N, C-alpha and C positions, 0 to 999 in steps of 0.2 A: 508512444503515448506521452502526454504531458505529465510533468511531475509537480506535485504541490510544493509551494515554497514555505508553507508553515510547518508545524511539527505535530506529530500525533499526541494525544492526551492519554493520561493514565486511564485504563479501562477500555480503550479503543481496540478494535481488531484490525490487523494490518496484513497485507499480502507481502511475503518475503521470499527472496531467493537465497538459498544456502550458498555461501561463498567459500567457507572453510569449516571443516570438522576437526576440532582439536581433541585433546584428551579429556578436558573438563568443561568445555563449552563449544557452542556452535556460533559461528559468525554469519550474519546474513546482511543483505542489502534490502532496505524497505523500498519496494517497487513503486509505491505511490508518492514517495517523497524525494525531493531533490537533495542529493548528497547526505543521505541519512543511513546509518548502519545500526545494526542491532546485535545483541549478544544474548544467547539463550544458555543459561547455566545448566549443567548436567542434571541437577535435581528438578529442573522445569521442563525437561524434554519428554518424559513419560511417567505415567502413574506406576508403571512396573519398574522394578529394580533393573538397571542396565549397567553393564560394565564396558561396553563398546558403543559409543555414539553412532558409529557407522551401521549398526544394526537397525537404527531408526531413521536416520537421515543421511543423505548423500549430497555431494556438491552438485550445484545447478538444480536441485529439487525446489519446487515452489511449495510453500507452506503458508498456512494462516496462523498468525500468532496473536496472543493477548499482550497488551502493553502493561508492564508492571511499573516501570519508572522511565522518565525521560530527562536527559540532559540536553536542553535546547542549544546551549552555547557550543558544546562539543559535537552536537548532532548525533548522539548515541542514545539508543533505547535498550532497556533491559526487558526481555520478552519471555513469554511462556508458551510452550506448545501444549502442555498437558491440561491447561485451563480452557482449551477451546473444545466445546462440544460440537457434535456433528451438525446440529441445526445452525449454530453461529457460523460454522465453517461454510456451509452451503449458502447462507445469506451473504456472507462476505464475498464469496466467489461470484455470485450473481451480480452483486453491486460492482465488482471489478470489471466484469464482462460488459455491463451497461456503460461504464466509463470508457472502455476501449471502443465500443460501438459509437458512442457520442463523439469521440476524438476522430474516428475514421470519417464520420459524416462531416465534421468541421473541416478536416483536411481536404476532403473532396470538394467541398464548397469553396475553400480558399484557393485551391488549385484552379477551379473553373473561373473564379472571379479575379484571379491573379493578385491575391492578397496574402500577406505573410501570416502564417498560423499564430506565431508568437504575438504579433500585433493585435489580433483578435482576442487571444487569450488574455492579454493585458487589459483589454477593454471590457470583456464580459465576465472574467473570473476575478482577477486580482484587484481591479479598481472597485468592484462591487462587493468585495469581501465574501465572495462565494467560495465554497470549497470543492464543489464538484461540477463538472461540465454537464453531466446528465441532469443535475438539479436545475441548472440554468435553462436547459432545453425544456424541461417539464414545466417550469414556471412560465416560460414564454408561450408555450402551447396553451396553457390554461388561462393566463392573464393577458396575453397579447404582447406586442413589442414593448 
């Protein structure tokens, strides 16, 4: 799946993959963003008191996090797991699945037409300041080419 070149904003929800579970924090990679990592402090992991982070998260686990703060230059975000309610989590997972499906459709089209996927992404996403491929597909369907 393609990765966004911009940065998440404070208050966004993001899909993350746990890369390292430490003693006082969890390190994750932001799956939707290019070269972006996140840190979840121990006090933002759960509403309950925990002594061992591995009771809640494990390496390679996919989680939905809330963005508390962003350092765009360093490409690091401070995240929270405990501030994500079940409805927001389901909505974000659904959005992520739609993006994956849109990318698969675009990849198949590019393969059939013998066009580079990145070339198309540059033309329809990055040059038009869109953030999501699914958004572009929806607009095109409603408004036409």
